N, CA, C and O atoms as a printed pandas DataFrame, in Angstrom:
     atom_number atom_name residue_name chain_id  residue_number  x_coord  y_coord  z_coord
0              1         N          MET        A               1   -0.143   -5.080  127.858
1              2        CA          MET        A               1   -0.020   -6.568  128.037
2              3         C          MET        A               1   -0.773   -6.315  126.455
3              4         O          MET        A               1   -0.229   -6.300  125.350
4              5         N          LEU        A               2   -2.032   -6.153  126.769
5              6        CA          LEU        A               2   -3.104   -6.062  125.621
6              7         C          LEU        A               2   -2.552   -6.122  123.836
7              8         O          LEU        A               2   -2.742   -6.962  122.957
8              9         N          ALA        A               3   -1.910   -4.987  123.854
9             10        CA          ALA        A               3   -0.841   -5.284  122.305
10            11         C          ALA        A               3    0.048   -5.661  121.582
11            12         O          ALA        A               3    0.401   -5.539  120.409
12            13         N          LEU        A               4    0.601   -6.532  123.210
13            14        CA          LEU        A               4    1.845   -6.989  123.515
14            15         C          LEU        A               4    1.353   -8.921  122.274
15            16         O          LEU        A               4    2.038   -9.638  121.544
16            17         N          ARG        A               5   -0.043   -8.941  122.694
17            18        CA          ARG        A               5   -0.549  -10.268  122.473
18            19         C          ARG        A               5   -1.486  -10.282  121.046
19            20         O          ARG        A               5   -1.827  -11.246  120.360
20            21         N          LEU        A               6   -1.771   -8.803  120.871
21            22        CA          LEU        A               6   -1.995   -9.276  120.066
22            23         C          LEU        A               6   -1.665   -9.026  118.502
23            24         O          LEU        A               6   -2.333   -9.108  117.472
24            25         N          LEU        A               7    0.095   -8.574  118.893
25            26        CA          LEU        A               7    0.744   -8.623  118.048
26            27         C          LEU        A               7    1.258   -9.695  117.923
27            28         O          LEU        A               7    1.702   -9.995  116.815
28            29         N          ASN        A               8    1.356  -10.549  118.944
29            30        CA          ASN        A               8    2.145  -12.225  118.748
30            31         C          ASN        A               8    0.898  -12.827  117.779
31            32         O          ASN        A               8    1.256  -13.720  117.012
32            33         N          VAL        A               9    0.075  -12.602  117.750
33            34        CA          VAL        A               9   -1.534  -13.408  117.081
34            35         C          VAL        A               9   -1.168  -12.359  115.545
35            36         O          VAL        A               9   -1.379  -13.000  114.515
36            37         N          VAL        A              10   -0.916  -11.622  115.425
37            38        CA          VAL        A              10   -0.748  -10.510  114.105
38            39         C          VAL        A              10    0.230  -11.164  112.841
39            40         O          VAL        A              10    0.198  -11.389  111.631
40            41         N          ALA        A              11    1.221  -11.311  114.181
41            42        CA          ALA        A              11    3.077  -10.870  112.879
42            43         C          ALA        A              11    3.134  -12.501  112.451
43            44         O          ALA        A              11    3.936  -12.571  111.519
44            45         N          PRO        A              12    2.695  -13.605  112.707
45            46        CA          PRO        A              12    2.627  -14.551  112.334
46            47         C          PRO        A              12    1.484  -14.689  110.880
47            48         O          PRO        A              12    1.748  -15.470  109.966
48            49         N          ALA        A              13    0.153  -13.756  110.870
49            50        CA          ALA        A              13   -0.473  -14.233  110.162
50            51         C          ALA        A              13   -0.330  -13.417  109.083
51            52         O          ALA        A              13   -1.017  -13.536  108.069
52            53         N          TYR        A              14    0.980  -12.147  109.318
53            54        CA          TYR        A              14    1.240  -11.028  107.918
54            55         C          TYR        A              14    1.639  -12.078  107.564
55            56         O          TYR        A              14    1.303  -12.554  106.479
56            57         N          PHE        A              15    2.894  -13.017  108.857
57            58        CA          PHE        A              15    4.320  -12.768  107.812
58            59         C          PHE        A              15    4.299  -14.211  106.891
59            60         O          PHE        A              15    5.046  -14.644  106.013
60            61         N          LEU        A              16    2.505  -14.963  107.833
61            62        CA          LEU        A              16    2.480  -16.171  105.961
62            63         C          LEU        A              16    1.620  -15.372  105.170
63            64         O          LEU        A              16    1.848  -15.635  103.990
64            65         N          CYS        A              17    0.507  -14.294  105.315
65            66        CA          CYS        A              17    0.419  -13.716  104.107
66            67         C          CYS        A              17    0.851  -13.404  103.038
67            68         O          CYS        A              17    0.477  -13.648  101.891
68            69         N          ILE        A              18    2.159  -12.506  103.694
69            70        CA          ILE        A              18    3.524  -11.974  102.581
70            71         C          ILE        A              18    3.658  -13.432  102.096
71            72         O          ILE        A              18    3.091  -13.713  101.040
72            73         N          SER        A              19    4.346  -14.393  102.750
73            74        CA          SER        A              19    5.235  -15.629  101.732
74            75         C          SER        A              19    4.366  -16.030  100.910
75            76         O          SER        A              19    4.565  -16.493   99.787
76            77         N          LEU        A              20    3.125  -15.818  101.589
77            78        CA          LEU        A              20    2.022  -16.931  100.424
78            79         C          LEU        A              20    1.717  -15.968   98.494
79            80         O          LEU        A              20    1.752  -16.556   97.412
80            81         N          VAL        A              21    1.480  -14.598   98.690
81            82        CA          VAL        A              21    1.439  -13.485   98.109
82            83         C          VAL        A              21    2.579  -14.218   97.850
83            84         O          VAL        A              21    2.481  -15.440   97.747
84            85         N          THR        A              22    3.647  -13.665   97.729
85            86        CA          THR        A              22    4.963  -13.850   97.230
86            87         C          THR        A              22    5.372  -15.103   96.828
87            88         O          THR        A              22    6.312  -15.329   96.066
88            89         N          PHE        A              23    4.890  -15.645   97.179
89            90        CA          PHE        A              23    5.034  -17.723   96.601
90            91         C          PHE        A              23    3.804  -17.482   95.299
91            92         O          PHE        A              23    4.166  -17.543   94.124
92            93         N          VAL        A              24    2.708  -17.277   95.576
93            94        CA          VAL        A              24    2.120  -16.869   94.057
94            95         C          VAL        A              24    2.666  -16.020   92.933
95            96         O          VAL        A              24    2.722  -16.416   91.769
96            97         N          LEU        A              25    3.056  -14.862   93.333
97            98        CA          LEU        A              25    3.627  -14.028   92.131
98            99         C          LEU        A              25    4.565  -14.924   91.205
99           100         O          LEU        A              25    4.468  -14.857   89.980
100          101         N          GLN        A              26    5.856  -16.114   92.100
101          102        CA          GLN        A              26    6.348  -16.504   91.656
102          103         C          GLN        A              26    6.146  -17.447   91.177
103          104         O          GLN        A              26    7.089  -17.999   90.609
104          105         N          LEU        A              27    4.742  -18.120   91.174
105          106        CA          LEU        A              27    4.051  -19.222   90.475
106          107         C          LEU        A              27    3.910  -18.576   89.147
107          108         O          LEU        A              27    4.369  -19.040   88.103
108          109         N          PHE        A              28    2.987  -17.051   89.305
109          110        CA          PHE        A              28    2.711  -16.494   87.788
110          111         C          PHE        A              28    3.566  -15.901   87.269
111          112         O          PHE        A              28    3.286  -15.358   86.200
112          113         N          LEU        A              29    4.663  -15.795   87.700
113          114        CA          LEU        A              29    5.630  -14.330   87.142
114          115         C          LEU        A              29    6.666  -15.825   86.282
115          116         O          LEU        A              29    6.689  -15.864   85.052
116          117         N          PHE        A              30    7.365  -16.826   87.048
117          118        CA          PHE        A              30    7.985  -17.532   86.253
118          119         C          PHE        A              30    7.715  -19.066   85.798
119          120         O          PHE        A              30    8.418  -19.626   84.957
120          121         N          LEU        A              31    6.465  -19.769   86.541
121          122        CA          LEU        A              31    6.368  -20.721   85.497
122          123         C          LEU        A              31    6.545  -20.707   84.290
123          124         O          LEU        A              31    7.386  -21.407   83.727
124          125         N          PRO        A              32    5.261  -19.370   83.337
125          126        CA          PRO        A              32    5.149  -19.290   81.932
126          127         C          PRO        A              32    6.086  -19.671   81.510
127          128         O          PRO        A              32    6.537  -20.565   80.794
128          129         N          SER        A              33    6.462  -18.505   82.295
129          130        CA          SER        A              33    8.731  -18.119   81.512
130          131         C          SER        A              33    9.254  -19.555   81.135
131          132         O          SER        A              33    9.769  -20.000   80.110
132          133         N          MET        A              34    8.893  -20.175   82.488
133          134        CA          MET        A              34   10.132  -21.495   82.636
134          135         C          MET        A              34    8.951  -22.225   81.517
135          136         O          MET        A              34    9.762  -22.705   80.724
136          137         N          ARG        A              35    7.963  -22.503   81.111
137          138        CA          ARG        A              35    7.303  -23.249   79.971
138          139         C          ARG        A              35    7.616  -22.674   78.363
139          140         O          ARG        A              35    7.694  -23.325   77.321
140          141         N          GLU        A              36    7.751  -21.301   78.578
141          142        CA          GLU        A              36    7.989  -20.994   77.347
142          143         C          GLU        A              36    9.093  -21.106   76.794
143          144         O          GLU        A              36    9.193  -21.038   75.569
144          145         N          ASP        A              37   10.240  -21.319   77.680
145          146        CA          ASP        A              37   11.583  -21.180   76.489
146          147         C          ASP        A              37   12.025  -22.810   76.664
147          148         O          ASP        A              37   13.241  -22.774   76.482
148          149         N          PRO        A              38   11.682  -24.095   76.902
149          150        CA          PRO        A              38   11.906  -24.767   76.099
150          151         C          PRO        A              38   11.069  -24.971   75.194
151          152         O          PRO        A              38   11.179  -26.093   74.700
152          153         N          ALA        A              39   10.203  -24.287   74.736
153          154        CA          ALA        A              39    9.306  -24.427   73.201
154          155         C          ALA        A              39   10.159  -23.576   72.126
155          156         O          ALA        A              39   10.281  -23.735   70.912
156          157         N          ALA        A              40   10.701  -22.621   72.996
157          158        CA          ALA        A              40   11.197  -21.477   71.765
158          159         C          ALA        A              40   12.527  -21.907   71.812
159          160         O          ALA        A              40   13.234  -21.471   70.903
160          161         N          ALA        A              41   12.957  -22.507   72.475
161          162        CA          ALA        A              41   14.510  -23.488   72.241
162          163         C          ALA        A              41   13.824  -24.609   72.071
163          164         O          ALA        A              41   14.415  -25.668   71.862
């Protein structure tokens, strides 16, 4: 029962951290390339 409650707390936080990390990675990887493309073209 305790493990289930712990999982209920940890799982959403884990999911939020993963999505936040992927969002930040996309921001750092894709935004500079989008900014450089119009300048190059």
